[in-house]
MIMARBA-386983 format. One record per residue: residue number from 1; residue in three letters; x, y, z of N, C-alpha, C in turn. Coordinates in nm, 3 decimals, always signed. Each point is the difference from the previous one (the first is absolute). Layout:
REM residues N
NUNU,NUM,Ala,X,Y,Z,X,Y,Z,X,Y,Z
...
END
This chain:
REM residues 185
NUNU,1,Met,+0.557,-1.159,-2.130,-0.017,-0.127,+0.067,-0.129,+0.004,+0.084
NUNU,2,Pro,-0.091,-0.094,-0.021,-0.127,+0.001,+0.073,+0.021,-0.036,+0.148
NUNU,3,Leu,-0.094,+0.044,+0.083,+0.003,-0.032,+0.142,-0.032,-0.149,+0.021
NUNU,4,Pro,+0.055,-0.060,+0.106,-0.038,-0.138,+0.033,-0.151,-0.009,+0.024
NUNU,5,Arg,-0.055,-0.119,-0.021,-0.145,-0.021,+0.006,-0.061,+0.047,+0.133
NUNU,6,His,+0.064,-0.031,+0.114,-0.059,+0.038,+0.129,-0.002,+0.151,+0.019
NUNU,7,Leu,+0.091,+0.074,-0.062,-0.001,+0.145,+0.011,-0.103,+0.063,-0.096
NUNU,8,Arg,-0.033,-0.070,-0.107,-0.100,+0.052,-0.094,-0.139,+0.001,+0.062
NUNU,9,Leu,-0.021,-0.078,+0.106,-0.128,-0.002,+0.069,-0.023,+0.129,+0.078
NUNU,10,Leu,+0.107,+0.070,+0.035,-0.012,+0.124,+0.073,-0.019,+0.117,-0.095
NUNU,11,Ser,-0.081,+0.094,+0.040,-0.019,+0.121,-0.080,+0.123,+0.089,+0.018
NUNU,12,Pro,+0.020,+0.097,-0.087,+0.112,+0.094,+0.018,-0.006,+0.068,+0.137
NUNU,13,Ala,-0.120,+0.034,+0.047,-0.012,+0.063,+0.133,+0.049,-0.094,+0.109
NUNU,14,Asp,-0.034,-0.129,-0.011,+0.043,-0.097,+0.101,+0.151,-0.023,-0.005
NUNU,15,Leu,+0.057,+0.005,-0.119,+0.146,-0.013,-0.011,+0.070,+0.117,+0.069
NUNU,16,Val,-0.054,+0.120,-0.016,+0.058,+0.118,+0.065,-0.015,-0.012,+0.152
NUNU,17,Thr,-0.115,-0.046,+0.046,-0.020,-0.021,+0.144,+0.097,-0.104,+0.053
NUNU,18,Ser,+0.023,-0.106,-0.077,+0.097,-0.103,+0.039,+0.140,+0.059,+0.016
NUNU,19,Leu,+0.034,+0.092,-0.088,+0.130,+0.065,+0.008,+0.015,+0.073,+0.133
NUNU,20,Arg,-0.108,+0.064,+0.047,+0.006,+0.071,+0.128,+0.028,-0.097,+0.115
NUNU,21,Ile,-0.054,-0.120,-0.007,+0.027,-0.100,+0.103,+0.144,-0.050,-0.012
NUNU,22,Leu,+0.041,-0.029,-0.121,+0.134,-0.057,-0.021,+0.113,+0.097,+0.031
NUNU,23,Val,-0.023,+0.131,-0.012,+0.106,+0.097,+0.025,+0.042,+0.001,+0.148
NUNU,24,Val,-0.082,-0.059,+0.087,+0.035,-0.009,+0.142,+0.131,-0.077,+0.018
NUNU,25,Ile,+0.023,-0.101,-0.081,+0.120,-0.084,+0.016,+0.127,+0.079,-0.031
NUNU,26,Pro,+0.014,+0.061,-0.118,+0.124,+0.076,-0.024,+0.012,+0.124,+0.091
NUNU,27,Leu,-0.112,+0.058,+0.040,+0.008,+0.113,+0.092,+0.058,-0.042,+0.134
NUNU,28,Thr,-0.041,-0.114,+0.050,+0.054,-0.050,+0.126,+0.151,-0.023,-0.014
NUNU,29,Trp,+0.040,-0.053,-0.113,+0.143,-0.025,-0.023,+0.080,+0.131,-0.007
NUNU,30,Thr,-0.053,+0.100,-0.072,+0.073,+0.127,-0.011,+0.006,+0.072,+0.134
NUNU,31,Leu,-0.103,-0.015,+0.083,+0.005,+0.057,+0.134,+0.105,-0.069,+0.085
NUNU,32,Tyr,+0.007,-0.132,-0.013,+0.101,-0.075,+0.073,+0.141,+0.046,-0.040
NUNU,33,Leu,+0.021,+0.020,-0.129,+0.130,+0.044,-0.050,+0.024,+0.149,+0.021
NUNU,34,Glu,-0.105,+0.072,+0.040,+0.005,+0.145,+0.016,+0.041,+0.070,-0.129
NUNU,35,Asp,-0.054,-0.051,-0.110,+0.019,+0.062,-0.131,-0.116,+0.098,-0.019
NUNU,36,Trp,+0.017,+0.122,+0.052,-0.109,+0.096,+0.007,-0.045,+0.047,-0.138
NUNU,37,Gly,+0.089,+0.008,-0.095,-0.041,+0.043,-0.134,-0.093,-0.102,-0.065
NUNU,38,Leu,+0.038,-0.126,+0.006,-0.085,-0.105,-0.056,-0.130,-0.015,+0.080
NUNU,39,Thr,+0.009,+0.018,+0.133,-0.120,-0.004,+0.082,-0.098,+0.108,-0.044
NUNU,40,Leu,+0.050,+0.121,-0.021,-0.086,+0.110,-0.045,-0.061,-0.031,-0.137
NUNU,41,Ala,+0.082,-0.051,-0.090,-0.050,-0.033,-0.134,-0.110,-0.105,+0.007
NUNU,42,Leu,+0.020,-0.104,+0.081,-0.102,-0.105,+0.014,-0.124,+0.053,+0.071
NUNU,43,Cys,+0.020,+0.091,+0.097,-0.116,+0.058,+0.071,-0.089,+0.079,-0.093
NUNU,44,Leu,+0.057,+0.058,-0.103,-0.081,+0.077,-0.094,-0.092,-0.089,-0.083
NUNU,45,Ile,+0.035,-0.126,-0.013,-0.083,-0.095,-0.075,-0.134,-0.022,+0.070
NUNU,46,Val,+0.002,+0.000,+0.133,-0.120,-0.036,+0.076,-0.117,+0.094,-0.025
NUNU,47,Pro,+0.013,+0.131,+0.022,-0.115,+0.085,-0.025,-0.039,+0.006,-0.148
NUNU,48,Leu,+0.097,-0.015,-0.087,-0.031,+0.000,-0.143,-0.086,-0.120,-0.038
NUNU,49,Thr,+0.035,-0.117,+0.055,-0.082,-0.119,-0.029,-0.137,+0.011,+0.062
NUNU,50,Asp,-0.009,+0.066,+0.115,-0.130,+0.018,+0.065,-0.091,+0.088,-0.085
NUNU,51,Leu,+0.055,+0.102,-0.061,-0.079,+0.086,-0.089,-0.030,-0.070,-0.132
NUNU,52,Met,+0.099,-0.070,-0.053,-0.014,-0.060,-0.132,-0.097,-0.118,-0.001
NUNU,53,Asp,-0.002,-0.083,+0.106,-0.089,-0.117,-0.003,-0.147,+0.042,-0.002
NUNU,54,Gly,-0.034,+0.104,+0.073,-0.138,+0.048,-0.002,-0.038,+0.056,-0.137
NUNU,55,Tyr,+0.091,+0.074,-0.057,-0.022,+0.057,-0.134,-0.023,-0.113,-0.101
NUNU,56,Leu,+0.087,-0.100,+0.004,-0.012,-0.112,-0.095,-0.127,-0.082,+0.025
NUNU,57,Ala,-0.035,-0.018,+0.126,-0.120,-0.079,+0.032,-0.126,+0.068,-0.052
NUNU,58,Arg,-0.007,+0.131,+0.012,-0.119,+0.073,-0.048,-0.011,-0.006,-0.151
NUNU,59,Arg,+0.108,-0.017,-0.071,-0.003,+0.000,-0.147,+0.007,-0.141,-0.059
NUNU,60,Ser,+0.012,-0.098,+0.085,+0.016,-0.137,-0.047,-0.135,-0.062,-0.038
NUNU,61,Val,+0.003,-0.077,-0.108,-0.119,-0.076,-0.038,+0.008,-0.141,+0.059
NUNU,62,Arg,+0.118,-0.036,+0.045,+0.018,-0.131,+0.064,-0.036,+0.010,+0.148
NUNU,63,Pro,-0.054,-0.105,+0.056,-0.028,+0.004,+0.144,+0.133,+0.006,+0.078
NUNU,64,Thr,-0.004,+0.069,+0.111,+0.118,+0.010,+0.086,-0.032,-0.062,+0.135
NUNU,65,Leu,+0.103,-0.022,+0.077,-0.020,-0.048,+0.136,-0.059,+0.112,+0.086
NUNU,66,Gly,+0.012,+0.123,-0.047,-0.071,+0.114,+0.055,+0.053,+0.057,+0.129
NUNU,67,Pro,-0.090,+0.070,+0.069,+0.040,+0.074,+0.119,+0.054,-0.089,+0.112
NUNU,68,Arg,-0.045,-0.124,+0.005,+0.052,-0.089,+0.104,+0.150,-0.025,-0.017
NUNU,69,Phe,+0.042,-0.024,-0.123,+0.141,-0.025,-0.027,+0.081,+0.127,+0.026
NUNU,70,Asp,-0.054,+0.114,-0.038,+0.065,+0.128,+0.025,+0.014,+0.022,+0.150
NUNU,71,Ala,-0.104,-0.033,+0.076,+0.004,+0.015,+0.146,+0.105,-0.093,+0.061
NUNU,72,Val,+0.011,-0.121,-0.053,+0.103,-0.093,+0.049,+0.140,+0.057,-0.027
NUNU,73,Ala,+0.020,+0.054,-0.119,+0.130,+0.060,-0.034,+0.030,+0.118,+0.092
NUNU,74,Asp,-0.100,+0.084,+0.026,+0.019,+0.113,+0.090,+0.035,-0.048,+0.141
NUNU,75,Leu,-0.069,-0.105,+0.045,+0.026,-0.054,+0.133,+0.141,-0.058,+0.010
NUNU,76,Val,+0.040,-0.078,-0.100,+0.135,-0.059,-0.001,+0.105,+0.110,+0.006
NUNU,77,Phe,-0.015,+0.102,-0.086,+0.099,+0.107,+0.000,-0.006,+0.081,+0.130
NUNU,78,Gly,-0.120,+0.026,+0.050,-0.014,+0.076,+0.125,+0.064,-0.071,+0.117
NUNU,79,Leu,-0.022,-0.130,+0.013,+0.063,-0.076,+0.109,+0.151,-0.006,-0.017
NUNU,80,Ala,+0.046,-0.014,-0.123,+0.144,+0.002,-0.025,+0.058,+0.136,+0.037
NUNU,81,Leu,-0.070,+0.105,-0.033,+0.043,+0.136,+0.031,+0.018,+0.020,+0.150
NUNU,82,Val,-0.100,-0.042,+0.076,+0.008,+0.011,+0.146,+0.116,-0.085,+0.053
NUNU,83,Gly,+0.015,-0.120,-0.055,+0.111,-0.087,+0.041,+0.136,+0.059,-0.030
NUNU,84,Trp,+0.014,+0.061,-0.118,+0.129,+0.060,-0.036,+0.036,+0.115,+0.093
NUNU,85,Val,-0.098,+0.087,+0.029,+0.028,+0.114,+0.087,+0.030,-0.051,+0.141
NUNU,86,Tyr,-0.075,-0.099,+0.046,+0.027,-0.057,+0.133,+0.143,-0.054,+0.007
NUNU,87,Trp,+0.044,-0.063,-0.106,+0.133,-0.061,-0.007,+0.110,+0.105,-0.016
NUNU,88,Lys,-0.021,+0.097,-0.090,+0.107,+0.094,-0.035,+0.000,+0.129,+0.083
NUNU,89,Ala,-0.108,+0.032,+0.069,-0.008,+0.124,+0.079,-0.044,-0.034,+0.142
NUNU,90,Pro,+0.090,-0.054,+0.081,-0.037,-0.046,+0.135,-0.061,+0.109,+0.087
NUNU,91,Gly,+0.032,+0.126,-0.026,-0.055,+0.109,+0.080,-0.151,+0.017,-0.018
NUNU,92,Gln,-0.056,-0.060,-0.102,-0.143,+0.014,-0.027,-0.081,-0.121,+0.046
NUNU,93,Arg,+0.064,-0.096,+0.062,-0.070,-0.125,+0.037,-0.115,+0.022,+0.096
NUNU,94,Ala,+0.015,+0.085,+0.099,-0.108,+0.023,+0.096,-0.122,+0.059,-0.071
NUNU,95,Gly,+0.022,+0.095,-0.090,-0.110,+0.059,-0.076,-0.066,-0.101,-0.092
NUNU,96,Ile,+0.080,-0.087,-0.060,-0.056,-0.103,-0.088,-0.090,-0.094,+0.080
NUNU,97,Val,+0.044,-0.042,+0.117,-0.080,-0.089,+0.084,-0.130,+0.068,+0.042
NUNU,98,Leu,+0.008,+0.129,+0.038,-0.119,+0.075,+0.039,-0.100,+0.006,-0.115
NUNU,99,Tyr,+0.045,+0.044,-0.117,-0.091,+0.012,-0.114,-0.048,-0.136,-0.049
NUNU,100,Ala,+0.082,-0.102,+0.012,-0.043,-0.135,-0.039,-0.120,-0.042,+0.086
NUNU,101,Gly,+0.004,+0.031,+0.128,-0.112,-0.032,+0.088,-0.126,+0.077,-0.035
NUNU,102,Val,+0.015,+0.130,-0.026,-0.115,+0.085,-0.036,-0.060,-0.047,-0.132
NUNU,103,Val,+0.086,-0.020,-0.101,-0.048,-0.037,-0.133,-0.063,-0.140,+0.002
NUNU,104,Thr,+0.060,-0.093,+0.073,-0.057,-0.135,+0.009,-0.138,+0.005,+0.065
NUNU,105,Thr,-0.015,+0.078,+0.106,-0.130,+0.014,+0.066,-0.103,+0.058,-0.097
NUNU,106,Leu,+0.038,+0.106,-0.072,-0.092,+0.061,-0.096,-0.034,-0.096,-0.114
NUNU,107,Phe,+0.099,-0.079,-0.044,-0.026,-0.097,-0.107,-0.101,-0.105,+0.046
NUNU,108,Val,+0.017,-0.050,+0.122,-0.093,-0.101,+0.052,-0.141,+0.059,+0.010
NUNU,109,Leu,-0.010,+0.123,+0.049,-0.130,+0.068,+0.008,-0.060,+0.016,-0.139
NUNU,110,Tyr,+0.081,+0.043,-0.095,-0.044,+0.015,-0.140,-0.048,-0.134,-0.056
NUNU,111,Ala,+0.076,-0.107,+0.024,-0.038,-0.132,-0.051,-0.133,-0.044,+0.060
NUNU,112,Leu,-0.020,+0.025,+0.129,-0.126,-0.037,+0.065,-0.117,+0.080,-0.056
NUNU,113,Val,+0.019,+0.131,-0.017,-0.107,+0.085,-0.057,-0.029,-0.045,-0.143
NUNU,114,Ser,+0.105,-0.024,-0.077,-0.018,-0.041,-0.139,-0.076,-0.132,-0.009
NUNU,115,Tyr,+0.041,-0.096,+0.080,-0.065,-0.131,-0.005,-0.145,+0.009,+0.048
NUNU,116,Thr,-0.022,+0.081,+0.103,-0.135,+0.014,+0.054,-0.093,+0.068,-0.100
NUNU,117,Lys,+0.048,+0.105,-0.066,-0.085,+0.078,-0.090,-0.008,-0.058,-0.141
NUNU,118,Ala,+0.111,-0.059,-0.049,+0.004,-0.046,-0.139,+0.005,-0.152,-0.015
NUNU,119,Gly,+0.016,-0.071,+0.110,+0.008,-0.145,-0.008,+0.135,-0.052,-0.045
NUNU,120,Arg,+0.096,+0.090,-0.015,+0.137,-0.036,-0.038,+0.092,+0.116,+0.034
NUNU,121,Ile,+0.126,-0.025,+0.001,+0.095,+0.107,+0.026,+0.032,+0.066,-0.133
NUNU,122,Leu,-0.043,+0.123,-0.013,+0.023,+0.076,-0.123,+0.144,+0.049,-0.003
NUNU,123,Leu,+0.059,-0.003,-0.117,+0.133,+0.057,-0.019,-0.019,+0.132,-0.074
NUNU,124,Leu,-0.001,+0.107,+0.075,-0.036,+0.130,-0.055,+0.121,+0.073,-0.057
NUNU,125,His,-0.026,+0.069,-0.111,+0.100,+0.086,-0.063,-0.051,+0.143,+0.008
NUNU,126,Leu,+0.039,+0.066,+0.107,-0.040,+0.139,+0.021,+0.124,+0.088,-0.015
NUNU,127,Trp,-0.023,+0.130,-0.018,+0.113,+0.091,-0.020,+0.094,+0.001,+0.119
NUNU,128,Thr,-0.053,-0.015,+0.121,+0.089,-0.002,+0.116,+0.092,-0.121,-0.003
NUNU,129,Gly,-0.042,-0.106,-0.065,+0.087,-0.117,-0.016,+0.122,+0.035,-0.083
NUNU,130,Lys,-0.019,+0.079,-0.105,+0.115,+0.044,-0.082,+0.091,+0.091,+0.082
NUNU,131,Ile,-0.060,+0.091,+0.079,+0.081,+0.089,+0.085,+0.081,-0.084,+0.099
NUNU,132,Thr,-0.064,-0.103,+0.054,+0.069,-0.089,+0.093,+0.120,-0.067,-0.067
NUNU,133,Gly,-0.021,-0.051,-0.120,+0.109,-0.066,-0.072,+0.114,+0.094,-0.030
NUNU,134,Trp,-0.033,+0.119,-0.047,+0.105,+0.096,-0.033,+0.072,+0.051,+0.124
NUNU,135,Ser,-0.073,+0.022,+0.111,+0.068,+0.046,+0.121,+0.094,-0.109,+0.051
NUNU,136,Gly,-0.043,-0.126,-0.011,+0.087,-0.110,+0.041,+0.124,-0.009,-0.087
NUNU,137,Phe,-0.018,+0.022,-0.128,+0.112,-0.003,-0.094,+0.103,+0.108,+0.036
NUNU,138,Phe,-0.049,+0.122,+0.023,+0.091,+0.109,+0.035,+0.056,-0.016,+0.141
NUNU,139,Trp,-0.076,-0.063,+0.086,+0.048,-0.027,+0.135,+0.123,-0.091,-0.008
NUNU,140,Leu,-0.006,-0.104,-0.083,+0.115,-0.089,-0.015,+0.121,+0.078,-0.047
NUNU,141,Leu,-0.017,+0.077,-0.106,+0.113,+0.074,-0.054,+0.056,+0.099,+0.102
NUNU,142,Ser,-0.089,+0.070,+0.068,+0.047,+0.101,+0.095,+0.069,-0.063,+0.120
NUNU,143,Ser,-0.050,-0.114,+0.046,+0.060,-0.062,+0.118,+0.139,-0.054,-0.030
NUNU,144,Leu,+0.026,-0.028,-0.127,+0.131,-0.054,-0.035,+0.097,+0.108,-0.050
NUNU,145,Tyr,-0.052,+0.111,-0.051,+0.085,+0.102,-0.061,+0.007,+0.131,+0.077
NUNU,146,Thr,-0.095,+0.027,+0.088,-0.005,+0.130,+0.069,-0.028,-0.020,+0.148
NUNU,147,Ser,-0.007,+0.110,+0.072,-0.035,-0.006,+0.142,-0.150,+0.025,+0.022
NUNU,148,Trp,-0.080,+0.001,-0.104,-0.142,+0.028,+0.010,-0.086,-0.124,+0.024
NUNU,149,Gly,+0.062,-0.113,+0.012,-0.076,-0.125,+0.011,-0.100,-0.002,+0.113
NUNU,150,Asp,+0.035,+0.058,+0.118,-0.094,+0.000,+0.112,-0.128,+0.076,-0.033
NUNU,151,Tyr,+0.014,+0.113,-0.067,-0.117,+0.080,-0.035,-0.087,-0.072,-0.103
NUNU,152,Leu,+0.064,-0.062,-0.096,-0.078,-0.068,-0.103,-0.058,-0.132,+0.049
NUNU,153,Leu,+0.059,-0.057,+0.106,-0.061,-0.117,+0.064,-0.138,+0.040,+0.050
NUNU,154,His,-0.010,+0.117,+0.063,-0.130,+0.047,+0.051,-0.096,+0.028,-0.116
NUNU,155,Leu,+0.050,+0.055,-0.107,-0.084,+0.025,-0.117,-0.054,-0.132,-0.056
NUNU,156,Ala,+0.089,-0.097,-0.018,-0.042,-0.129,-0.056,-0.096,-0.072,+0.094
NUNU,157,Gly,+0.028,+0.001,+0.129,-0.089,-0.065,+0.097,-0.136,+0.066,+0.007
NUNU,158,Thr,+0.000,+0.134,-0.004,-0.126,+0.074,+0.003,-0.079,-0.022,-0.129
NUNU,159,Ala,+0.069,+0.001,-0.114,-0.068,-0.021,-0.128,-0.062,-0.139,-0.006
NUNU,160,Thr,+0.072,-0.100,+0.048,-0.053,-0.137,-0.002,-0.119,-0.011,+0.094
NUNU,161,Ser,+0.011,+0.061,+0.117,-0.113,-0.002,+0.096,-0.121,+0.069,-0.061
NUNU,162,Phe,+0.021,+0.114,-0.062,-0.110,+0.074,-0.062,-0.064,-0.082,-0.113
NUNU,163,Tyr,+0.084,-0.073,-0.075,-0.053,-0.083,-0.108,-0.099,-0.103,+0.055
NUNU,164,Tyr,+0.036,-0.071,+0.106,-0.091,-0.101,+0.054,-0.123,+0.063,+0.064
NUNU,165,Leu,+0.016,+0.117,+0.062,-0.117,+0.072,+0.052,-0.094,+0.039,-0.115
NUNU,166,Glu,+0.058,+0.049,-0.110,-0.082,+0.036,-0.115,-0.069,-0.123,-0.058
NUNU,167,Cys,+0.069,-0.113,-0.005,-0.062,-0.124,-0.050,-0.121,-0.037,+0.086
NUNU,168,Ile,+0.013,+0.016,+0.131,-0.111,-0.031,+0.091,-0.118,+0.093,-0.029
NUNU,169,Val,+0.026,+0.129,-0.012,-0.106,+0.097,-0.030,-0.063,-0.031,-0.136
NUNU,170,Tyr,+0.083,-0.032,-0.098,-0.046,-0.032,-0.136,-0.102,-0.114,+0.005
NUNU,171,Ile,+0.033,-0.106,+0.073,-0.089,-0.117,+0.008,-0.124,+0.032,+0.083
NUNU,172,Leu,+0.018,+0.073,+0.110,-0.115,+0.036,+0.084,-0.099,+0.090,-0.075
NUNU,173,Arg,+0.048,+0.072,-0.101,-0.089,+0.082,-0.082,-0.070,-0.083,-0.107
NUNU,174,Gly,+0.022,-0.131,+0.001,-0.070,-0.089,-0.091,+0.069,-0.020,-0.134
NUNU,175,Arg,+0.121,+0.047,-0.012,+0.072,-0.015,-0.127,+0.076,-0.132,-0.001
NUNU,176,Thr,-0.004,-0.065,-0.116,+0.073,-0.127,-0.013,+0.084,-0.005,-0.127
NUNU,177,Ala,-0.004,+0.105,-0.083,+0.083,+0.003,-0.121,+0.146,+0.002,+0.045
NUNU,178,Gln,+0.075,-0.098,-0.045,+0.138,-0.010,+0.049,+0.093,+0.104,-0.058
NUNU,179,Asp,-0.037,+0.062,-0.110,+0.084,+0.101,-0.061,-0.066,+0.137,+0.018
NUNU,180,Gly,-0.005,+0.047,+0.122,-0.064,+0.127,+0.030,+0.101,+0.112,+0.015
NUNU,181,Arg,-0.047,+0.122,-0.005,+0.089,+0.114,+0.016,+0.023,+0.032,+0.148
NUNU,182,Ser,-0.108,+0.015,+0.076,+0.012,+0.038,+0.138,-0.131,-0.028,+0.071
NUNU,183,Ala,+0.007,-0.013,+0.131,-0.121,-0.017,+0.080,-0.071,+0.132,+0.018
NUNU,184,Phe,+0.070,+0.109,-0.027,-0.053,+0.133,+0.034,-0.055,+0.076,-0.118
NUNU,185,Phe,+0.017,-0.049,-0.122,-0.061,+0.065,-0.117,-0.026,-0.102,-0.107
END
C-alpha cells in the first residue's frame, strides 16, 4: 500500500525524524501508566531513530529537511525528557532547575555568538551533542529505574553545558559547517 501523498513529500530520513517526535506521545502515556517495560521499549526507539535519520540523510538522493528538522526533533525529545524526569522524580527538581538556568544562559550566549559571527543561529551537530542526547536518555532511565538518577543528572547537565560551550568555541574559531565533528579537532 503506497504512502499518502503528503507523506511522500518527506524523505525516508525525515519520516524517521518525525517518528522521534511522535514517540513523545506514547512515551508520556506509558510513563503516566507506569508501564516500565513499554516505556523502556519506546525509549530504545529514540536513539535508534537519531542514528538512522542521519545515516539515511547522507545516502538519500532526495532533498531532506536536514539538520534543522533533526535539531527540532532533538529539542522536542530533550524538553520532554526533562519534563518527564521533573514530573516522575521529584527529588531531582532542584537540580533540574539549576541546570535549566545554566543551560539556558549558555544557549542564549551561543545564539548571540552564532548570530553575531554567522548572521544566523547555527544548529550544530557536534559529537558532544550526541553525548548530551545519550546521557539524557540514560538519565531518564536511571532516574526511573535506579537510585543513580542524581549522579546522572549532573552528567547530563554537565554534558549539555559542555556542548553549548563547545558550540561557542566552534563558532569563535570561524567554523560554520553545521555538521562538524568537534571544535577542538
